[in-house]
N, C-alpha and C positions, 0 to 999 in steps of 0.2 A: 186323356184318352185312355184307353186300355191299350196292351199290346196287342192284344184279338184285333182289337179295333182299326189300329195302325197297319196291322199286317193286312187285312181286310183292302186298304185304303189302296197299298203300295200292289196288290193284287190287280185293284181295278187300275192301276197307271201303268201294269205290266199287259193287262187285256188291250188298253187305248191305244199302247205304243203300237204292239203287235198288228191289231187291227189297223192301223194307222199307214203299213204297209200296200194294204189292197187301196185303200185312198188315195195314194201317190201312184199308183197304177192305172187305176182308173181315172184319175185327171190329167192323164197324158194323150186324153183322144182328144182334148181340145186346146190345151197350150202347151210349150214347149218346157221343159226341166227347170231353166231357171226363172221363166215367168213363174210357175208353179212356186219354186223355191221362197222367189221375193214375196207374193202375197201371202203365202206362209205364212212366213214369218212376222209381215207386217200387222197381219190377224192376231196372232201370237201377242205382239205388242202390244194390242191395243185391250187385249184381256188382262195382262200383268200391271200396263199402267195405274191404273187405281191402288193398287196395292203398292208400285213405286211410289209412286205423291204420298200415300197415309205414312210410308216408310222413312222418306225424305222429310216429310213434317217433325214426324218423331226422334229422327236423328240431329234435325237442325236445333229441334229443341235444349238438347243435351250438349251443340257443338261439335256434336259428331260425323255431320255430313261428309259425303267424299269429298274431294276439293277437286279444282280444275287439272290438276297434275295427274289425278288417277282416273282421267278420260282415255288416254291413249291405250292406258293397260286393258281397258273394258271395249273399247275399237277393237285391236288386237286377237279379243276374245269373238268379235263379231266376225272377223273376220277367218277364222280357224272354223269357228260355227259355219258361215256361208260354203267354206271350200268341202268341208264335212258334207254337210246337206246336200250341195250341188253336184258332187261327186255320186253319191248314194242317190239321186235323183235322175241323174243322166244312167246310171246303171240299171236303175230299175226299169226302163225302156225298152232293154234286150237281155233280163233273167227274170225268174222267174220271183214272186213274192216271198218263198222259202231261201233260195239262195240268198235274196239280198236281206233277209232276216239273220240268218246263220252269220254268213260273210261280213256284217254290219258289227256284228258282235266278236270279231277278232279283235276292236281296241282294247277289249277287258285285258287279255294277257298284254296287249302290247302298252299299257301306261307304266306298268311296274318296269318292264324293258327299257322303254323309252326312257324315266327317271333316272333311270341308272347311267345310261346311255350321256344323258344332255345336264341333268341336275345331279349327277353321281349320288343319288341317291342308291342306299345299299336294297340290291333288290332279294326279295326272300327266295330260297334254291327254289320253293314250289314254280317261280317264272320259268323255268330250264324245260322241264318234262312238260308244264302244260302249253309252252310255247309250240314245244315240238308237237303235241298231241292237236295242239289247234290246226300246224301246218300241214298232220296229215288227215286230219277231219277234210280241211279245203280240198285235198287231194282227192278224197273219196267224193265228196261232194259236188265238186267241182266236173267231175267224169275221168275215173282212176283210170282207164285205158289209156295210157298216152297222157294223160293229163293235159287237157286242151277245154279249158275254160273260155266262156262266150266272153264277147268285151264286155259286156255288161256285169259280169264277175268281178273283172278285173277295176272297174270303174268303182265298185262297189267297196271291193279292196283297197285301194288308195284310199278311197273317201274315210274308213275305218283309221289309219294313220291322224289323218284330221282331228277324227272325232275324239283320238287317244292324244294327243297333242292338246285338244281344247279341255280335255277333265282332268289333265295336268295343271294346266296354269289357271284354269277356272277355281280351283282348288284354292292355290297361292292368293289370287287376288281377294275373294269371294274371303276367306279366311284375315285375309287386312284389313278389307273394309267393312267387313260385318254387316254388309248390306243386300242380301242374296235377292232381296225383289227388284233394285236397284239398278245392282249386274246384271241382270235377266234383260229385264227391261232392255237396258243401253244395247247389249249385246245382240240381243232380237231386233230393235230398228236396224242396229247396222247392218247384221246379214239380211235384212229384208230389202234393203236402200242396196246395198249392193248388188243384190241378186237380179234389182230390177232393172240396176244401169248395165251388167254384165247382159240381162237378157234383150236391153234394149239397142243393144249393139252386135248380139247375134241370130237373133230370133226376132220372127214376125208375130206383134201382139194386137191381138185382133178382141174388139168385144165380144164376137160372134163366140169367140173361143173361151174366153172367160167367162161366158154366161154358161157354157156346157161344160165346163168343169167347176162350174160355182159350188158344187155340193160337195165333190173329194173337196177343193181348196179349202171349203169353211171347216168340212171335220180335220184336217191334217194342221190347222193351223189354228182356230177356236180351241178346239177339243184336246188335240195331241201337242201341241207346243203350249197354247194359254194355260188350260185346264188338267192337263197331265203335270209338265213341268210344277205346277203350283202345288196338286194333292200331294206329287212327291214332296217338297218340300216338308208339308205337313206331316206326314206320313213319318220320314225320317227323324222327326222329332221327337215321336215314341215309340219306335219299332227301335228293337236289337239288330246292330250292325250284320250279325249272321243273316237273319230273318232278311233283311233288308237285300244282302246279297242273293240270296237264293230266290227270293220272290220277284226281284225285279230281273233277273236273268230269264223269266219263262217269258220274257216277253219274246225271245225266239222263238219257241213255243206256239205261240198264240199268232205270230207270223206265218208259222208252216201251217197251224189248223184252218184260220182263215185264209190262207193261201188252196189249199185243201178244198173247202167249205164252198168258197166263192168265186176261185179264180180257176180251180180245175189244175191245180196244182198236183203232181207224181212223182215221187223219187222212189226210183229201186232200189233194190238190197246195197249198192255202194252206197247210193244218197242218206237212206236211212242211217248205216251205219256211220257216215259223217257227219250226220248232226247230232247223231244221238255223243261221239267222241269229242264234238266242238262243245256242246254242253257241257259235260262232265268236268271239261279243261277250265271252261269258264267259272263254275262253280265252286272247281278245287283252287283256282288261283286267287279267288277272294276268300275260301274260309280257311285255305291252311295257315297265314299269319295271323286271323283271327283267333282259329285254336290257340296257336302258341302263344302267343301274348296269352290267353285265360290262363293256358298251364303256367306262364310265369307268375301271373298276377297268383294263383293260386299257390304258389310253392311259397309265396311272400308271405301270404297271410297264416299261412302251417309254421315258417321259421320262430 
């Protein structure tokens, strides 16, 4: 696969993920946020399961398959995934698709910041100005006059912390196991089951409601979780890291675009400025370390 083809695949992933915010908002007409999350990720499990089974057989033939002791780590990923997805879904019930898309993306600068706090990994200098920039963008987006964000904004921002923790630990576990589809399938399954268990304790689940929300659930589960994740894995095997960073960040832009076209979302000047500032910081915090690494590599080759 060529670099341009891989980039087009990643652009499709960003479009899918951005448009899924609309499906998540529309699905709330029939079911509660936890029911939606649980069913969504179980559908995603069904999509990834054949790939996980194929990967298991391949690894078993080499005697390198994950062991029972690896199960708690995958389960922990599922818990983080469920908390991030559930908080985001709860937030979408009382905020706009545009806000949800940009505020979810706060996990990007949070990843190096939390990795520094938790794992003591050195943080690139770009983390600090971009984190401040994201805070300023959030202030503008959520209401600059006194900063009075709606409850949904706060839920989505809280969820971004769990998304960031998930990104940190999924990278470590996936790198150690070298079984991306098995890890994905396992965490999706845990996320879906926990989401439905939580829903059963706190929400009224009806067959009529599930039927009403069937199309949004199917899109968010089969397309966003299942197809989106799989396509991302394929695309990032052939795309340059810098390309992937920029293209996948376009998810926020697509969320705003679909929110504008399908949900009637409108932003004032402060909101537009906040979105632009968050997007610039998201791209910068991913590209700055890559640019520095490229300069170091070039310097080594010229010595």
